C-alpha positions in Angstrom: 0.0 -0.1 0.0 1.9 3.0 -1.3 1.3 6.7 -0.4 -1.4 8.6 -2.3 -0.3 9.5 -5.8 -0.8 13.0 -7.3 -3.9 12.0 -9.3 -5.4 10.5 -6.2 -4.8 13.6 -4.1 -6.3 15.7 -6.9 -9.5 13.5 -7.0 -10.0 12.9 -3.3 -9.0 16.2 -1.6 -11.7 18.6 -0.5 -12.9 20.4 -3.5 -13.1 24.2 -2.9 -14.3 25.0 -6.4 -16.3 27.0 -8.9 -18.0 26.2 -12.1 -16.7 27.7 -15.4 -20.1 27.9 -16.9 -21.2 29.2 -20.3 -17.9 28.6 -22.1 -18.6 25.3 -23.8 -22.4 25.3 -23.1 -23.6 28.9 -23.7 -26.3 30.6 -21.7 -27.6 33.9 -22.9 -27.9 35.5 -19.5 -24.2 34.9 -18.8 -22.7 35.8 -22.2 -25.3 37.8 -24.2 -22.6 38.9 -26.6 -22.6 35.5 -28.2 -26.2 35.8 -29.2 -27.4 37.9 -32.1 -30.8 39.7 -31.8 -32.1 37.1 -34.2 -31.3 34.2 -31.8 -34.7 32.7 -30.9 -33.7 31.5 -27.4 -31.0 31.4 -24.7 -29.3 28.1 -25.5 -26.1 27.1 -27.3 -28.1 25.9 -30.3 -29.9 29.3 -30.6 -26.7 31.2 -30.5 -24.8 29.0 -33.0 -27.8 28.6 -35.5 -28.4 32.5 -35.5 -24.8 33.2 -36.1 -24.3 30.6 -38.9 -27.5 31.8 -40.6 -26.2 35.4 -40.5 -22.5 35.0 -41.2 -21.8 31.5 -42.2 -20.0 28.4 -40.7 -16.5 29.7 -41.0 -17.3 33.0 -39.3 -19.2 31.1 -36.5 -16.3 28.8 -35.9 -13.9 31.7 -35.6 -16.3 33.4 -33.2 -16.7 30.4 -31.1 -13.0 29.7 -30.9 -12.3 33.3 -30.0 -14.9 32.8 -27.1 -13.1 29.6 -25.9 -9.7 31.3 -26.1 -10.7 34.5 -24.3 -13.3 33.4 -21.7 -10.6 32.4 -19.2 -7.4 34.6 -19.1 -4.2 33.8 -17.4 -5.1 36.3 -14.7 -8.3 34.4 -14.0 -6.4 31.2 -13.3 -4.1 33.1 -11.0 -7.0 34.6 -9.2 -8.7 31.2 -8.7 -5.4 29.7 -7.3 -4.0 32.6 -5.2 -6.9 34.6 -4.1 -9.9 32.3 -4.2 -7.8 29.3 -3.1 -9.6 27.0 -5.5 -8.5 23.4 -5.7 -10.9 22.3 -8.5 -13.2 23.6 -11.2 -16.3 22.0 -12.7 -16.3 22.5 -16.5 -19.7 22.1 -18.2 -19.3 20.7 -21.8 -22.0 19.4 -24.3 -22.1 16.3 -26.5 -21.4 18.6 -29.4 -18.1 19.7 -27.7 -16.6 16.3 -28.8 -16.7 17.4 -32.4 -18.5 16.9 -35.7 -18.9 13.1 -35.5 -20.9 13.3 -32.3 -23.1 16.1 -33.7 -24.4 13.8 -36.4 -28.0 12.8 -36.1 -28.8 15.6 -33.6 -30.0 19.2 -33.7 -26.3 20.3 -34.0 -25.5 18.4 -37.2 -25.9 21.5 -39.5 -23.4 23.3 -37.3 -21.0 20.5 -36.6 -18.0 22.2 -38.3 -18.1 25.0 -35.6 -17.0 22.3 -33.1 -14.2 20.8 -35.1 -11.6 22.0 -32.6 -13.7 22.2 -29.5 -12.1 19.2 -27.7 -8.7 20.7 -28.3 -9.9 23.7 -26.4 -11.2 21.6 -23.5 -7.8 20.0 -23.3 -6.2 23.5 -23.2 -8.5 24.4 -20.3 -7.4 21.3 -18.4 -3.7 22.1 -19.1 -4.2 25.7 -17.9 -5.8 24.5 -14.7 -3.0 22.0 -14.3 -0.3 24.7 -14.5 -2.0 26.3 -11.5 -2.5 23.1 -9.5 -6.2 23.0 -10.1 -8.1 19.8 -11.0 -11.0 19.7 -13.5 -14.3 17.9 -13.2 -15.5 17.3 -16.8 -19.3 17.7 -16.6 -21.4 16.5 -19.5 -23.8 19.3 -19.0 -25.8 19.0 -22.2 -27.0 15.7 -23.5 -28.7 15.0 -26.9 -32.5 15.4 -26.6 -32.1 17.1 -23.2 -31.8 15.5 -19.8 -34.0 18.3 -18.5 -36.2 21.0 -20.2 -33.8 23.9 -19.5 -31.7 25.8 -22.0 -28.5 24.7 -20.4 -29.3 21.2 -21.9 -28.1 22.8 -25.2 -31.4 23.7 -26.9 -34.6 25.7 -26.3 -36.8 22.7 -27.0 -38.3 22.6 -23.6 -38.2 18.9 -23.8 -36.4 16.1 -22.0 -36.4 13.5 -24.7 -33.2 11.9 -23.7 -34.7 9.4 -21.3 -37.1 7.8 -23.8 -34.9 7.8 -26.9 -32.5 4.8 -27.2 -30.4 6.5 -29.8 -29.8 9.6 -27.8 -28.8 7.5 -24.8 -26.4 5.4 -27.0 -24.9 8.5 -28.4 -24.3 10.0 -25.0 -22.6 6.7 -23.8 -20.4 6.9 -26.9 -19.5 10.5 -25.9 -18.6 9.5 -22.3 -16.6 6.5 -23.5 -14.7 8.8 -25.9 -14.0 11.2 -23.0 -12.9 8.4 -20.7 -10.5 7.1 -23.3 -9.1 10.6 -24.0 -8.5 11.2 -20.4 -6.8 7.8 -19.8 -4.5 8.3 -22.8 -3.5 11.9 -22.2 -0.7 12.5 -19.7 -2.0 15.8 -18.4 -5.7 14.9 -18.3 -4.8 11.6 -16.6 -3.4 13.4 -13.7 -5.6 16.6 -13.5 -9.1 15.4 -14.5 -10.6 14.7 -11.1 -13.8 13.0 -12.3 -16.4 12.7 -15.2 -20.0 13.7 -14.6 -22.5 11.8 -16.7 -25.4 14.2 -16.7 -26.2 17.6 -15.2 -29.6 18.0 -13.4 -31.4 15.0 -14.7 -35.1 15.9 -14.6 -37.2 14.9 -11.6 -38.5 11.5 -12.1 -35.7 10.4 -14.4 -35.2 7.3 -12.3 -38.6 6.1 -13.5 -37.7 6.9 -17.1 -34.6 4.6 -17.5 -31.9 6.6 -15.8 -30.7 3.7 -13.6 -30.5 1.4 -16.6 -28.5 3.9 -18.6 -26.3 4.5 -15.7 -25.6 0.8 -15.4 -24.5 0.3 -19.0 -22.5 3.5 -19.2 -20.6 2.9 -16.0 -19.6 -0.5 -17.1 -18.3 0.9 -20.4 -16.3 3.6 -18.6 -14.9 1.1 -16.0 -13.6 -1.1 -18.8 -11.4 1.9 -19.8 -10.5 3.3 -16.4 -12.1 1.9 -13.2 -10.3 4.4 -11.0 -11.6 7.8 -12.3 -14.4 8.9 -10.1 -17.7 9.3 -11.9 -20.3 11.9 -10.7 -24.0 11.2 -11.1 -27.0 13.6 -11.0 -29.4 12.8 -8.2 -32.3 13.8 -10.3 -33.5 16.1 -7.5 -34.0 13.2 -5.2 -30.8 12.3 -3.2 -31.7 9.2 -1.3 -32.4 6.8 -4.2 -29.3 8.1 -5.9 -27.2 7.6 -2.8 -28.6 4.1 -2.4 -27.8 3.3 -6.0 -24.2 4.6 -5.5 -23.7 2.6 -2.3 -24.8 -0.5 -4.1 -22.3 0.1 -7.0 -19.5 1.0 -4.7 -20.0 -2.1 -2.6 -20.1 -4.2 -5.7 -16.7 -2.9 -6.8 -15.1 -4.7 -3.8 -15.4 -7.9 -5.7 -15.3 -6.6 -9.2 -14.0 -3.1 -9.9 -15.2 -3.3 -13.6 -18.8 -3.0 -12.5 -18.3 0.7 -11.9 -15.8 3.4 -11.2 -16.1 5.1 -7.7 -19.3 7.0 -7.6 -20.1 10.5 -6.4 -23.7 11.9 -6.2 -24.0 15.5 -7.5 -26.5 17.6 -5.5 -27.4 21.2 -6.3 -28.4 23.7 -3.5 -30.4 26.8 -4.5 -32.6 28.9 -2.3 -34.0 31.3 -5.0 -36.3 29.4 -7.2 -39.1 27.7 -5.2 -42.0 29.2 -3.5 -41.1 27.9 -0.1 -37.8 29.8 -0.1 -39.3 32.9 -1.7 -41.7 33.1 1.3 -38.8 33.0 3.8 -36.6 35.9 4.9 -32.9 35.8 4.4 -32.3 35.3 8.1 -34.7 32.3 8.1 -32.9 30.7 5.2 -29.5 31.3 6.7 -30.6 29.8 10.0 -31.4 26.5 8.3 -28.1 26.0 6.4 -26.3 24.4 9.4 -28.9 21.6 9.4 -29.0 21.1 5.6 -27.8 17.9 4.1 -29.4 15.5 6.7 -29.9 13.1 3.8 -26.1 13.2 3.1 -25.2 12.8 6.8 -27.3 9.8 7.2 -24.8 7.9 4.9 -21.9 8.6 7.2 -21.1 4.9 7.6 -21.5 4.1 3.8 -18.9 3.9 1.0 -20.3 6.8 -1.0 -19.4 10.4 -1.8 -21.4 13.4 -2.6 -20.6 16.9 -3.9 -22.5 20.1 -4.1 -22.0 20.7 -7.8 -23.7 24.1 -7.8 -24.7 26.7 -5.2 -24.7 30.5 -5.0 -25.3 33.5 -2.9 -28.5 34.3 -4.7 -31.9 34.7 -3.0 -35.1 35.7 -4.7 -36.4 39.4 -4.6 -39.3 38.3 -2.5 -36.9 37.2 0.2 -34.9 40.4 0.0 -38.0 42.5 0.2 -38.4 41.3 3.8 -35.3 43.2 4.9 -33.8 46.7 4.3 -31.3 47.4 1.5 -28.7 48.3 4.1 -29.0 44.8 5.7 -28.5 42.9 2.5 -24.6 43.0 2.2 -24.1 41.5 5.7 -26.8 38.9 5.1 -25.2 37.9 1.8 -21.9 37.4 3.7 -23.6 35.3 6.4 -25.4 33.3 3.7 -22.2 32.5 1.7 -20.1 31.7 4.7 -22.7 29.4 6.2 -22.9 27.5 2.9 -19.1 27.3 2.5 -18.7 25.9 5.9 -21.6 23.4 5.5 -20.8 22.1 2.0 -17.0 21.9 2.4 -16.4 21.0 6.1 -19.2 19.8 8.3 -20.8 17.3 5.9 -17.7 15.1 5.9 -17.0 12.2 5.8 -19.5 11.9 2.9 -19.5 15.3 1.1 -16.2 16.1 -0.6 -16.7 19.8 -1.4 -18.7 22.3 -3.5 -18.5 24.2 -6.7 -20.0 27.8 -6.8 -22.1 28.8 -9.8 -20.3 30.5 -11.5 -16.8 31.9 -12.1 -17.2 33.6 -15.5 -19.8 35.8 -17.1 -19.7 38.8 -19.4 -20.9 41.0 -16.5 -18.0 40.5 -14.1 -17.6 40.3 -11.2 -21.0 38.7 -11.3 -22.9 40.0 -8.3 -24.4 37.2 -6.1 -24.1 34.7 -8.9 -20.4 35.5 -9.3 -17.7 33.5 -7.6 -15.1 36.3 -8.2 -17.1 38.9 -6.4 -18.2 36.7 -3.5 -14.6 35.5 -3.1 -13.2 39.0 -3.1 -15.8 40.1 -0.5 -15.0 37.1 1.8 -18.5 35.8 1.4 -17.3 32.4 0.1 -14.5 31.1 2.1 -12.2 28.1 1.6 -11.3 25.5 4.2 -8.8 27.0 6.7 -5.8 24.9 5.6 -5.9 26.4 2.1 -5.6 29.9 3.7 -2.5 29.2 5.8 1.1 30.3 4.8 3.4 27.6 3.6 5.5 28.0 6.8 2.4 27.4 9.0 1.4 24.4 7.0 5.0 23.0 7.5 4.8 23.7 11.3 1.5 21.9 11.6 3.0 18.9 9.7 6.1 18.9 11.9 4.1 19.0 15.1 1.9 16.2 13.9 4.9 14.0 13.1 6.5 14.7 16.5 3.3 13.7 18.3 2.3 10.8 16.1 3.8 7.9 18.2 2.2 9.3 21.4 -1.3 9.9 20.2 -1.2 6.6 18.2 -0.6 4.7 21.4 -3.4 6.5 23.1 -5.8 5.8 20.3 -5.0 2.1 20.2 -5.3 1.7 24.0 -8.6 3.4 24.0 -9.9 1.2 21.2 -8.8 -2.0 22.9 -10.1 -0.9 26.3 -13.5 0.0 24.9 -13.9 -3.4 23.3 -12.5 -5.2 26.4 -15.2 -3.7 28.4 -18.0 -4.0 25.8 -17.0 -7.4 24.3 -15.0 -9.2 27.1 -13.3 -12.4 26.0 -14.0 -11.9 22.3 -10.9 -12.5 20.1 -10.9 -9.4 17.9 -8.3 -8.2 15.4 -7.1 -4.9 16.9 -4.0 -5.0 14.7 -6.3 -3.9 11.9 -7.3 -0.8 13.9 -3.6 0.0 14.3 -2.9 -0.6 10.6 -5.9 1.7 9.7 -4.8 4.3 12.1 -1.4 4.5 10.4 -2.8 4.7 7.0 -5.3 7.4 8.0 -2.8 9.5 9.8 -0.1 9.4 7.1 -2.5 9.8 4.2 -3.9 12.9 5.8 -0.4 14.2 6.2 0.4 13.4 2.6 -2.6 15.4 1.4 -1.6 18.2 3.8 1.9 18.4 2.5 1.1 17.9 -1.1 1.8 20.5 -3.8 -1.4 22.2 -2.8 -0.3 23.0 0.7 -3.0 22.6 3.4 -5.3 20.2 1.4 -7.4 17.7 3.3 -9.1 14.5 2.4 -12.6 15.3 1.2 -14.3 12.1 0.2 -13.3 10.3 3.4 -15.6 7.3 3.0 -14.7 6.7 -0.6 -11.0 7.0 0.2 -11.1 4.8 3.3 -13.0 2.2 1.3 -10.2 2.1 -1.3 -7.6 1.8 1.4 -9.6 -1.0 3.1 -9.6 -3.1 -0.1 -5.9 -2.6 -0.4 -5.5 -3.7 3.3 -7.6 -6.8 2.6 -5.5 -7.7 -0.3 -2.2 -7.3 1.6 -3.4 -9.2 4.7 -5.5 -11.9 2.9 -8.3 -10.6 5.1 -11.1 -11.7 2.8 -14.0 -12.8 4.9 -12.8 -11.4 8.2 -15.6 -10.1 10.4 -13.3 -7.4 11.8 -12.5 -5.4 8.8 -14.5 -2.6 10.3 -11.6 -2.1 12.8 -9.4 -0.9 9.9 -11.9 1.6 8.9 -12.4 2.9 12.5 -8.7 3.1 12.8 -8.3 5.0 9.5 -10.9 7.6 10.6 -9.3 8.0 14.0 -5.8 8.5 12.5 -7.2 11.1 10.0 -9.0 12.8 12.8 -5.9 12.9 15.0 -3.8 14.3 12.2 -6.3 17.0 11.5 -6.6 18.0 15.1 -3.4 19.9 14.6 -4.9 22.2 12.1 -5.6 25.5 13.8 
């Protein structure tokens, strides 16, 4: 069992992140300059079709490539790394982003040539992120036929035909397999792509429209290429069935990793769209944040991960109407900080972080939708480790190393004493607790001292499950009823190391 590798650290560290939306999947409200007045809607298809009709394919391709080239500047990446302390970004793409072949047979076929070089630009984004120590979650945001009825599915059809159309689902699987293969074969992507998301915001009820079956087949196809790259699944606005599905798949991986890659459930948290939150005051909403995610917390002992793939500092005008304009800035700050802490810290060991919507728009710095503005104002805050100077990170690591032997002895003695009192005479396997303790402590320290100083393990349950399987293989522990001791030891070792972070 070797130390965590760089790709593993990138994938399993706590994600303090932002979406880079409306670059490869346009939305009119974010980049209106990409839409001519003749564009009939607010989607990518509306934008590209209007431009091609007015100026031709070659002009459209040049316009789109200019957008991809300029949407993120070198200064933007530096800001994300140095000021916002981002570890990861979520990059929405569409099936059309894979290029002309994948546009065939869909609404994008007449405009396929516009996307001839799109994947090259995706790779450049991953490379730029990598140069700044930032991982990239590739999010297949737009699926053919629409996984939901919104314009961010790529069209303005207002339909979600993906779930009933076998050909659309097959095409999406082909796209995801192509992405998986490209990531596995590319030396930069292999290290810096932290995961692949199959679908964004599957429509409510998609589970009854074939979603699980499509997941099954697609996950197996991806695992055959790379069974180690985490795959993110939409919860279709109902987290418990999605979590149960992921737990089943992750458990099945223990005997056959080709069943599925490690699974993370993508959950979105907004408080500005539904009538319930519109009727609440900002203070009422803020007060509930610390209790949000009870569904996630109920899986604390399961091998599964979650992530908050989208959230913001936006509340509806009806909520803001309940307070004075002077009170708003402080309430926005409270709202953002409460979410940052909840999504990225207190929902561990299941939740592995969060991605703010969004980092880029034509109207920078973006107001309460803008990650840049909210980061600059201190309304969105990273985990404390990422804010510390390198010298302080090194001091914490040195202190943890000095104290490791002493606190290890205490932990092992406490574990043994507890079970001697509660299961006297039972022949247990406390050496597994000690082994787990060592792995948890030193893994946490390796993350902490990695190139991204001050990083912590985010998907604790997924990572400890991976380490448990390695422990079982090393000790020929198949069938032991005391494997749970390793996991308990792992989490105690991790907790003891992180107790030095202050």
